[in-house]
N, C-alpha and C positions, 0 to 999 in steps of 0.2 A: 329581200336582203336583211331587213331588220329582224325578221323572224329567225334567220339563221345566225345572226350575231348575238342576239339576246341570251340564248342558252349558254353561249360560251363566255360572255362578258360577266354574267352574274357570279358564276363560281370564281372567276378571277378576282372580282371585287371582294368576295368573302374571304378568299385566301389572302389577299393583300391586307384586308382589315385585321385578320387574325395574326398575320406576320407583324403588322405594326403594333398590335396589342402585346404580343409576346416580346417584341423588341423594347417596348416601353417598360414592361415589367422587369426585363433584364437590366435595362438602363437604370431604373429606380433602385434595383437591388445593388447595382454596382456603385451607385452614388453613396451608399451607406459606408461610413468610415469603417474599415476592417477592424480597427482597434476597439470600436464599440461592440462589434460582433464578438471579438475576443473577450471583452469584459463580460458580456452576457453569458457566454458558455463557461467562462472561468468561475463565475459565481456558483453555478451548479456543481462543478467539480470540487471547488473549495468546500462547499457545504457537505458533500458526501465524504470526502477524505477527512475533514475535521471531525465529523461525527464518529468515525471509527476510532480515532485516537482518544476522544473524550470518553466514549463508552468504556474503553479499557481501563481508564483511571477510576471510573465510578463503580466498577464491579463489586468491591467490598461493601460499598454503601447500598447497592441494589440487593445484595444477599441479605444484609441485615434488615433492610426495610421490608422485604417480601418473605422473610422467614425461610430462606433457602441457604443451602451450604455453598461454600466457595466453588466446589466442583459443579454444582447445579447452575451457579451463576455464570460459569464460563460458556454455557450454552447460549447466553445472550450474544456472545461474539460468534460462536460457531453457527448458529441458525442464520445470522446475517451473512456470514462469509459463504455458506453453501448456496443460498439464494443468489448472492452477488456473483459467484463463480459461474452459476448456470446461465445467467442472463448475459454476462459479458460477451462471450463469443457469438451468441445468438442475436445480439443487438442490431447487427447489420441487416438481417432478414426482416426484422420488425420495422426498421427504419425505411426499407424499400417498400414494404407492404402497406404501411399506414402513412408514409411520408415522414421524413426525418424530423422536421419541425414539430409536427403533431405528436410524434412519438416522444420526442424530447420533452415537450410540454407535459405530456401525460406522465412521464417518469418523474418530473419535478413535482407535479401535483401529488402523485402517489407517495413520493418520499416525504413531502411536507405533511400530508394528512397522517401517514403512519408515524411520523415523528411525534405528532400530538398524541396519538394513541399510545405510543411507548411511554411518554411522560405521564399520562393519566392511567397507566396500567394498574389495576387493583391486585393482580396476582402474577405469579411467575409464568403460568401458562398463557395468560393474555399477553404478557410482554413478549414471549417467544413468538406468538402468532404475529404480533405487530412488527417484530424484527424481521420475520420472513418477508412480509410485505415491503418493509423498508429496504431490505436487501434486493428484492426484485426491482424496486424503483431506482435504487442507487446503482445497480449493476450496469445499466446502459449509459449512465451520465458521463463517465470518463471516455469510453470509446466514441460515442456520438459527438460529445463536445470537442474531442480532439480532431475528429474527422471534419466537422464544420470549420474549426479553426484553420486546419491545414489547407482546406479548399478556398478559404477567404484570402489567402496570401499567395503570391507567386513563390516559386521554389527558392529564389535568392533571399527572400525575407522570412522564410519559415523558421530560421534559427532565432530571430528576434521574437517572432510570434510564440515559439515554443518556450522561450525564456519567460515570457509573460504568463503563459499557461502553466509553466513550472511553478509559479507562485502557489497555485492551488495544490499541486501534486507534492511538492517538496516542503513548502513552508507549513502547510496545514498540519501534517503529522507532528511537527515540532511545536507548533503553538497549542496543539490539542491538549497535552498533559498540563500545561500551565493554566489554560482556560478551564479545563475540566476540574483541576484541583481547586481552583478558586470558586467555581460554581458549587461544587459538592461540599466544600468546607464552609462556605459563606451562606449558601441557600439550601439546595437539595439536589440530589442526583437527577431529579426529574427535569431540572433546567438544562441539563446536558442535552436533552432532546428538544425541549421547548425553544432553544436558541436557533434551531433550524427554521422555525416558522417565519420570522421576518426576512431571513435570507432567501427562503424559498419563494415568498411572495414577490420580492424584488426580482428574482431570477425569472419568474413567470412573466412579469411585465416586460422585462428587457428582451427575452427570447421572442415573445409574441410580437414585439414592436420592431426588432431589428434583424432577426434571423429569417432567412428565406431558403427554400429548397432549390438546389441547382436543377437545370433542365433534365439531366439524366435520371434524377430521382422522380420527377413528375411523370416522365415517360417510361419508367421502368416496368418491365413485364416480369412479375414475380411468380414463380411456380408455387405448387402446393406446399403446405407446411411439411417439413421433414420430421414426421413423428418418431421414426426409428432413431434418427440422429439425435433428436432432442432427449429421448429417453436414455440413450447411451450417455449423453452429456451429463444428465442428472446423476446417473449411477456412478460414473468414474470420478466426477468432481466431488460428489457427496462422500464417497468412500475415502477419497484422499484426505479431505478436510477432517473427517471423523478420526481417521488413523493418526493424523498429525496432532490433533487436539487431545486425544485420549490415550495415545500410545504409551507415553511415559507413566501414566497412572497405573496401567495394567501390565507394565514390564514388556511392552512391545510384543514381539512374536512369541513370547511365552504364553500369551493368552490365546485360546483357540479362536475367539471371535475376531481378533486382530488378523490371524492367518486367513480366515474366511473373507474378511474385508479386503485383504491384500489380493486374494485370488479374484474377487469381484472387480477390484480396481484394474488389475492386469488384463483380465479378459475383456472388460468393457472398453478400456482405453485402446487396446489393439483393434477391437471391432469398430470403435468409433473412427479411428484413423483410417482404416481400410474402407469403411463405408463413405466417409467424407471425401476420400481420394477418388473413388470410383463412381459415386452417384452423380447424376446429371445436375441436380439442383439440391445440394446438401445444405444443411443449416449453417455450416461453416465451410467455406471454400479453402481447403488447405493448399491448393495449387499456387497460392500467392507465395508460399515458401520456396518456390523455384527461383524467386528473385534473390540473388545473392546478398545484396545489401540488407534486405529485410530479414533474411535468415540469420545473418550475423548480428543484426540489431536485436533480434529476439533472444539469441544466446547471451548477449551482453546484458540486456535488461533483466534476464533471469538471474545472472550472477550478481548484478547490482542489487536486485531485490533481496537476495540472501544476505549480502554484506550490510546494506543500509538498515534493514529492519532489525538485525541483531543489535546494532549500536543504538538505534532509536529506542528499542524496547529495553535493553539491558542497562543502559546508563541511569535512567530514572529509578529502575528497580534496585540498582546498587545503592543509590543514595537512601532509598527507603529501607531496604532489608539489612544493609550492613551498617550504615551510619545513623539510621533511625530518624531520617527526615520525614516530615509529613508530605502528603501528595502535593500540596500547594508549594511548599518549600522546594521539593525536588523539581517541580515544574519550572519554578523561577530560576533554579540553578542551570537547567539545560536550555533555558530560553535564548541565550546568546547564539545557539545554533540557528534559530530562526532569523536572527539579525544577520548572521553570516550569509545565509541563503538569500536574503533580500538584498544584500550588498553585491553578491556574486551574480545574480540573475541579470541585472542590467549590463554588467561587464561581458558576460558570455553572449548576451544578445547582440552586442556591438561587434565582438571579435569572431563570432562563430562562422560568419561568411567570409572572413578575411584570412583565416588560418585553417590549416589542415586539421580537421576535427580529431584525427587519430592521435595527434600530439596532445590535444586537450584531454582526451580520454586517458592517455598514459599518465599525464601530470595529475589528473584527478585521482586515479587509483594510487599513485605513489604518495600523494599528500594524505589521502584517507588512511593509508597504511601507517604512515608516520604518526598520525593522530591516534590511531588505535594502539600503537606502541606506548604513547603517552598515557592512554587510559590503562594500559597494562602495568603501569608503575604506581598505582594507587596504594594507599595505606590507611590505617585506622586513625591517624592523627591529622589527616588532611582537612582543610577548611572548604567552605563553599566556593571560594574564588581560586582554588588551586588549579582547577582544570578550565579556567575561563578561556585562555587562549586556544588550547586544543579544541574545545567545544565550538568556539567562534570559527576557527579555521575549517573544522569539519563541515559546518554549514556552508561555508564558501566553496569547499571542494564538491559538495553535492551538486552545485550548479554546473560543474564541468562534466557531470555524468549524464544527467537526464536530457539536457538540450542537444548535445551532439549525437547521442544514441537515437533519440526520436527523430531528429532531422535526417540522419543517415539512413535510418530504416525506411523512411517514406520518400527519400529523395528521387528514386527512380520508379515510383509507382504511379500509375494513372489515377486520376480522381475517382474513377469508378471502383478502384481496388482499395482505396484508403479506408472506407467504412469497415470492410471485412478485416483489413489488416490491423486496424487499431484495436478491434476486439481481441484478436489473438495476442497482440503486443501487450495489452494491459492484463490479460489473463495470465500470461507467463510471468509478468512482474509480481502479481499477487501470489501466484504459486511459489515463486522464489522467496517472497517474504514469509509465507506460511512455513515453508521448509526451514528457512533460516531461524525463525523464532522457535520452532519445534526442536531443532538441533541445539540451540543455545540453552533452552530450558532443560533438555535431557543432560547436556554437559554440566550444567550447574548442579543438578541433583547428584549425578554420579561422581563428578569430580569433588564435590563437597564431602561425600561419604569417603572417598579415597583419601583426601587430605586429612580428614578427621581421624581415620584409622592410622595414618602415618604419624600424625602428631601424638596420638595416644600411645603408639608403640615406642616412640622415641622418649617419652616421659612417663615411665611406669609409676604406679602409686607407691612403690617401695623405694623410689629414688630419693636422694637427699633433698633435691630441689623441690620436688612435689610435697614432701613432708613439711619442709620449712615454709613454703607458700601457704599450705593449708593451715598450719598452726598460726601463722601471722594473720590470715584473714579471719580465723576463728576468734583470735584475741580481739580483733577489731569489732566483729559483730557481737561479741559478748557484752560490750558496752551499750549496744543498741537493742539487743534482744536478750532473751533468757539464756543462761549457759547451756541448756540442753538443746536449743535451736541453733546455736552458733555454728557447730561443726557441719550440720547438714546444709545450712545456708551458704557456708563457705564453699563446700563442694559444688553446690548448685551454681554459684557465681563462676567458679573455675570452669565448669562444664559449658556454661553459656559463652564464656570467653573462648573456649575451644571451638565451639560451633561458629562463632563470629569470625575467628581467624581462618577456619577451613572454608567458610563461605567466601571470604575475601579472596583467598587463593583460587577458588573456582572461578570467580569473576575475572581474575587476572588471566587465567587460562583462556577463557572465552574471548577476551579482548585481544590477546596475542594471536590466537588462531584466526581471528578476523583480519588482523594485520597481515598474517601469512597469506590468506585468501586474496587480499588486495594486491599484494606484491606479485603473487602468481598470475593474477589477471594482467597486471602491468607488464610482466615479463612475456606473457603470451602475446600481448599487443606489440611489444617491441620486437620480438622474434619475427613477427609477420609484417613488420613495417616495410620491408623491401619487396614484399610479395603481396600486392593488393589482391590479386586474384585468389590467393589462398584463403583470405577472409571475405572475399566478395566485395571489396571496396572499389568504387569507381570514383573518378574525379567529378565532384558535384557541380 
């Protein structure tokens, strides 16, 4: 009898021991405070988003230090964004293949090392290569961190968790110009990259200590790598980013290479969508878009990316280009937006699960539009504190966008779908931001030329006003310069004033168009308020 029982009992003992071991590991993971997990992953996201904003401020200093033109220096941003966009939607596959914790740690280490290489770059070519590596490491930080965060909290507390996570996504772009301006003015542009090293080391320690993979990640069966899907992803994201970055410089579709790039973009994007929809194991599973909440959330985060990135980028540029502020001063002036976001995030974290988030979204769009109207009333005589209140309120309103949209988009998804969904979600936000910035820059250049022509046409050189103004300024400069230089100097000053006024009006146009976009978004949400199915909302 013993010989019959022993073969049956041994496997049972092994199975029981394995079950107890797995249960103990799960229990130990559950004992970790989820807010510590949130802090761990938020550090990585904060580092990645902050670096993008800092690098944009340091571009003129990089160009001067490495003997490059301003056009060549913009590739410092473009190379990063292309690598970032490629990795974003593919992050879920890598997380399943190598383990989410291991992949996240590898990305943080790669981002930190490449940050050091960026700061130590002796030439522009070396810097661009380091930025590609940095973009590859940073691309997975946001979706993986967001997936870890959402799975660490129950659905009812995800609003508060996303409010905390929003500190890294919303506040970092606002603090970036201020910190970047201070570092570049006081020390060197290289410290804009070196600052990532201590943050990265702290993130590596906390992630390795407190973040654990869920059971479905450990037991996941991952198919072969989707080479075709990844190649198509590289082609269409790279083509899109290059078109957006260089389109205005080459007059958009007037340039043959832009038309060819647009053809490649259209073809590869259509092929990518068809492939990922039909393939059994695609690199990006687009079937998650069947979820109505997630589909609506993606459309809203795209619109939000367009509106927010226009304001975040254009307002510091207005202070520098029109009013002549330094990078540090402009960063300090827009700093209250970060204060407003820090004040709004705890509030939205508390009320997000007590109120219908659709009302919060409508309120956020309306407030953001009103603040954009205030930005559209700027003039040349304003001081640094004139827009203090609108800037502060704008930061507060930003909190009412990101948290409800992120919570709504993932509220009805299974944990196994969140990793793939966050990659798509963050990619659309970044694409919306890139399109918004490109649209704003194009509008600035073309509307400035339009206003300059209108002003010049309304005040011809033969008019009495022009002749009197030129004579008065020539008389003034005659006391400072030689009589022969005074007339040309006076005409030069008048032309610079013309350019400044035209640029001011072009900024006003951009701010008012942003307000119109915000009000249209609010109107669309209000119109669909009584028909949740039309937008795909369910009661959370």
